N, C-alpha and C positions, 0 to 999 in steps of 0.2 A: 252261433259264432264261437269258434274255439278261442281259448286263451292259453297263454304260456306261463308256466310256473317254474320257479327254481326252489329246490329242496336241498338243504345242507345238513348232513349228519356230522356233528362235531364230537368225535370220539377221542378216547385217550391215546389210541395207537394210530388211528387213521382219520382223515377227513374226506368225506365223500359228497360230491355235488351232482345232482341230476337235474336236467332241464327236460320238461315234458309238456306236451300239448294236451289240454283237456277239452273235449268236445261238448256240445250241448247236452248229449245224453250221458255225460260224466265218464265216458270211455277215455282211456289214457293211452298216449303213445309217447314213449321215451325217445327224445331226439338228440340228447347229449349227456355226457357223463365225464367226471374227472375225479381221480383219487390221489391223495398225497399222504405222506407220513405226518402225523401230528407233531407239532412243536408248541411249547408254551402251555401245555396242559398236563395235569396230573390228577389221577383218580376222578376224571370227569369234570374238573373245574379249571378255569383259566388261571394260570400262574404267571404268564408273561403275555400281556396283550399284544405287544409288537410282533413277537414270534408267532403267536396264534393267528394274527391277521395275515401274515405272510403265507402261512400254510393254507388258510381259507382262500386267499386270493389266487394261489396257484391252482387249487382244485377247481375253483369257479372259472378261471381263465381257460382251463382245459375243456370244461363242459361247454363254455360259450363257443370255443373254437370248433368243436364237433357239431354243435347245434346251429352255428351261424346266427346266434341271437345275442342281443346286448341287454338282457333283462337286468334290472337293478334293484329288485326287491326279492326277498326269499322267506320261506318258512324254515325255521331252524329247530334242531333238536336240543334238548337240555338234559343233562344227566340227572339221575335220581339222587345223586350225592347232595347232602345237606337239605333235602326236602323234608317237609313235615306234612302229615295228613291228619284230617279229623273229619268226623261225621257231624252233620247238622240237619235241622229240619225247619220247615216253614209252613204256615197255614194262612190261607186267605178265604174270604167269603166271596161268593159268586153272585153279584147283584142282579145280573140278567138271566140267571139260572142256566146259562150255557157257557161252557169254558172256551174262551178265545185265546189267541196267542198272547194277548195282553195279560190275562190272568196267569198263564204259565210263566211268562217272564217275571211277573210280580212275585209269585210264590218262590221262584228260584232266588231272586234277589233278597227276599225275606229270609231265606235260609242262610244267605251270606251275612245278613245283618245280625242274625242270631248267633253266628259262629264267633268264637273268641280267638281272633287271629292277631298275633303279636304285631306291633307296628313295624318291626324290622323285616317282616315277611310279606311277600307279594303273592297273589293268587295266580297259579298256573292254569288249573282247571277246576271247575265246579261241576261235578257229574252226578245228576240225579239217578239213583238206582231203584227208587220205589215211589211211584205216585199213588196217592190214595184219593178216591173220589167218594165223598160221603161215607168215609170209613172203610170202603172196599179196597183191599190191598192189591198190589202188583198190577196196576193198570199200565199197559204198554205205552199207550199214547192217549192222554186225556182230552186232546183237542176235539172240540165239537160236542163233547158229552154234556148231557143235562145233569146239573148238580147244584147244590147250594154251598158246598165247601170243598176246597182242594188243598191237599197236603202233599208235601214232598220230603223225602229223605235224600240227602246229598252227601257225596264223598268229595271233600275239598282238598286239593293238592296245592301246597304252597312251597315257595323257595325263598331263600334270603334275597332281599332286594339287591345287595351288593353282588351276589352271584349272577343275578339276572342282568344287572347293569354292565358288569364286566363282559358278559357274553355279547351284549348288544354293541359295546364299544369295539370288541374284537372284530365283529362282522362289519361294522361301519368302517373300520380301518381298512377293510378289503374293498371298500367302495360299494357295499351292498346295504340297503336298508332292511331292517327286520320287520317283516309283515306280521308274523305270528311265531309263537314259541310253543313247542309240544314236548311233553315228557317222552324220553326215548323208549321207555318200556311200553307206554301207551301206543306210540307209533308202531313198534314191533308187533304188538298184539293185533293191530289193524291189518298188517301185512301177512300175518301167519294164521289167524283163526278163521276157520270156515263157519258156515251157518250153524251146523249141528253143535260145534264146540261152544259157540256163543250161547246157544240155547241151553246146553247142559252145564255150562260153567267150566272154566279152565284157569290154571295158573300158568302164565307165560313168563319164562325166565330168559332174559337176554344176557348171555354170558360173553363178555367182551374181553379186551386186553387187560384192563385194570379194575374193572367193576363187573358186578352181576346185579341187574335190576329185575325185580320181580313185581308183577301185578297179578291180581286175582280178579277175574271177571265172572260175576254171577248175576243172573237176572238180566236187566237191561244195560248194565254198565259196570265200571270198575268199582269194587268195594274195598280194595286193599292194595297198597303198594309199599315196597321197602327197597333197601339198597344194601349191598355188601361190597366193601372195598377190596375185593379179591378177584383176580382174573388170570388169564393165561400167562401174563408176564411174570406172575409170582411163581409159576412153574419153572420158567426160565431162570429166575433168581435162585430157586432151590437147587436146580441142576448145577448152576455155576458154583454154588458153595459146596455142594456135595461132591462134585467131580473135580473141583479145583481148576476150573477152566474158564476162559473169558466168556462174557455174556453173549457175544455174537456166536461163539462156538456152541454154547449151551442152547441157544435158540435153534440152531441148525440141528442139533441132536434131538430136540423136542419135535421139530417138524418132520425129520426123516425117520426117527426111531420111536417117537412117542406113541405108546399104546397102553391101554388098560387091560388088554387081553393077556393070556398066558405068556409069560416072558420066556426068552431063550437064554442060553449060556454063552452066546457069541460074544466076542471081544471087539471093541473098537478102540482106535488109537486117537488120543486127544492131546492138544497142547496144554501145558501147565500155565496157569495165570501168573503173570509177572515174569515168566521166562518161556515165551512161546516157541523158542527154538528147541526146547526139551519137551518130549511127549511121554505119555504113560498110557497103559492099557486099562480099559474099564469094561466091566461086564454089563451087557444089556439088562441083566437081571437087576443090577443096582439102579440103572436108569428107570426101569419099570417101577421099582419100589418107591423111588423118590416121587415120581409123577403120581402114582397111585395114592400115596399118603396125602398129598396136597389136594387132589381132586375129590377124594373121599371126604376129607374134612370140609371142603367147600360145599359139597352136596348135603352133608349132614346139617350144616348151618342153615342152608336153604330149606331143608325139610323141617327144621325147627321154626323157621319163619311161617311156613304154611300151618304148622300146628298152632302157633301162637295167634294166628289171624282169626281163629275160631270159624273158619270157612271151609275146613277140610271136607266136610260132608256135602258141600255145595259145588265141588269141582268134579262133576260126573265125567267130563272129558279128560280129566287127569292133568298131567304136567306137559307143557310144550317147551322144549328147549330150543333156543335159537342163538345167533351170535357166533363169532369165530371160534370161541372156546368150545362150543358144542360139537365142533367137527372132529374132535379128538376120537380116535378109534377106541371103541368099547365104552364110551361114556354113557350110552343109553342103557347098556346092561348093568353098569354100576349104579346108575340112577334108579333103575327098577328095584335093585336090591336095597338101595338106601331109602327110597320113598315108601317101600312096603307094597301094599296092594294097589296103589295108584298107577294107572297106565301112564306111559311116558312115550312121547313122540319127538323126534328131531325135525324141526320145521325150517323150510326154506321160504322165501317170500313168494307170494302169489304171482303166477305168470301174467305178464302183460305185454302188449304189443311194443316191439322195439327194445325190450330189455336185453342188454348186452349179456353174452354168454357168461362172462366172469362175474356178473352181478346177480346171478341166480343162486349164489351161495348164501348160507345162513348169516354171514357177517353183514349183508346188505339189507337185512329186514327192516332196520329202522329208517333208512333213507327212502325205501320203497313205500313204507307206511306213511312217511311225510307227504309224498306225492298223492297217495290215496286220500289222506286227510284233506288236502287241497281240493280234491274232487268230491268232498262231502261224505266220505266213508267213515264217519264218526258216529258216536252214540246219538240216539234220536234227539236229545236236547243236551246242551251244555253251555257253560259260560267260559269263554276262553281268556287268555292272558290280557286281552284288550278290553275286558269287562263287557264283552258283547255276548248276548244270548244267541246261540246258533241252533238251527234246526236242520236235520239231515236232509230235508226236502227243499231247503231254501235255494234260491238262485243267487249267484254271485253279486248281481246288481242290487239285491234286496238287503244287503248288509247294512246295519245301522250301528254306529259306534255308541256304546253305552259307557259313560264316564261315571262309574259307581265306585265310591270310596267307602270301605267298611268303617274307617275311622270317623267318617262324617255321614251318618245315616240320614241326617235331615236334608242332604242335598237332593235336588230334584232329579228324577230319572226319566229320560225320554223313552217312550215305548215305541215298538215297531209300527203300531197302527195309528198313532196320533202324534202330532207335534206339540201338544200341550204337555207341560211339566207336571209331575205328580210325585209328592213325597210318599214313601212306603212306610206306613205305620205297622206296628206289631199287631197280631190278631186281637189282643185285648184292647189296644187303642182303637182298632177299627170299630169294635162294638160300642165304645164310648162315643166315638165321633158320629156314629150313625144315630145315636140318641140325641146328640147336640146340634144336629143339622139346622133345626128351626130356632134355636135359642138366640142367635145374634139379632134377628129381625124383631123378636119380642122385646129384647132389651132396648133396642133402638126406639121402639114405639113407646115404652114406658118412660124413657128419657125425654121424648118429645112432649108427652102429657105432663110430666113433672115440670118442664120448662114453661109451658103455657100457664099452668096454675100459679107458678111463682110470679110471672109477669102480672097476672090478674090481681093477686094479693097485694103486690107492690103498688099498683095503680089505685086500688081501693083505699089503702092506708093513707096515701097522699091526698086523695079526694076528701076524706073525712078527718 
């Protein structure tokens, strides 16, 4: 039975909503879409909830009208701005010598318990990038394996609680409930990476209007993510200041004449800021130099991110550029020169049934990735923002909400295979508990024996 999903990409310059039908075989058909200009957002974060809600409502209304659907819950993107990431690990013993879903869920939650996450931050994703079975590294899927111990290394992405709550408020203000939240760089990687690139490892850079989000996928999952608060709108600002022309004119110059290839000496006539009735001539060489300086600086910072990640030797497939900023003419050639020997590709979202012609461009990678995430095109295992352990082969009806709080590790955690509650101890505590299993009954027996002897002695002293 097919189901209908709504995906909303909340960007700094545009808000895009897509409604899609997902069939039993996880095939996707786009049935509606809507795009509006963003309001109430700056550098990927909500700055005015009311204005943001109006923009979201407009995009969703357009999508509903095209699709003929009245869906009221959505999967939503969140910017990498103000996110923090860390790596953690967990270890559990396997009592039945065969790894079940319960042990995988348990070891992943143990890695969360072991992570030092500040109270003001909320988990977005916990992505295991390395399973170890009895010390053997890089197990793709440990489910069903015979083992006595399971270990996991996890990349945990967190965001400020206030940032997440403001996003939810803005979406609810548009009459939509937030079903799930996905990091925009993660969603873009789902929509752009092919099987070979996932296998070889790649850095995906989503270059948007006000931000650039980078994630590095190596092995089974994401191992690094970062954020740069620079985008194509900064090129517009630079042009406006350098050419002394209004922002809307500078944006038109960027779109019509913006190129990183060899410049020409042609002249264009532009109005002067503050006195638009007066114009002056500007050489396209000046336009080229302004754009080139900003883009080169942006790419150099992103190249430094890759260098600092320590994963440069693990991205065999190179760098994947996507997002609206990546459509600038000549950006691939400049990126190749900036990143050195790393291959570079400009990526559009993967083709799917019903995808509108204008949505096949790079700036729609995130929203297409959100739809694919809803159809289980994510990493083999992960913990999402709802604290639920997800499996890429799960069925939608098998979802179980897991209310796990890092700040309260003693709280019981329901598993997917049983309704019984079970606290998750650390590996060291597990060993101690296994040795103490029979102690309570022995103590109880000794207590009963001591009580009987005390009663007998009291009776004997009274008798004699």
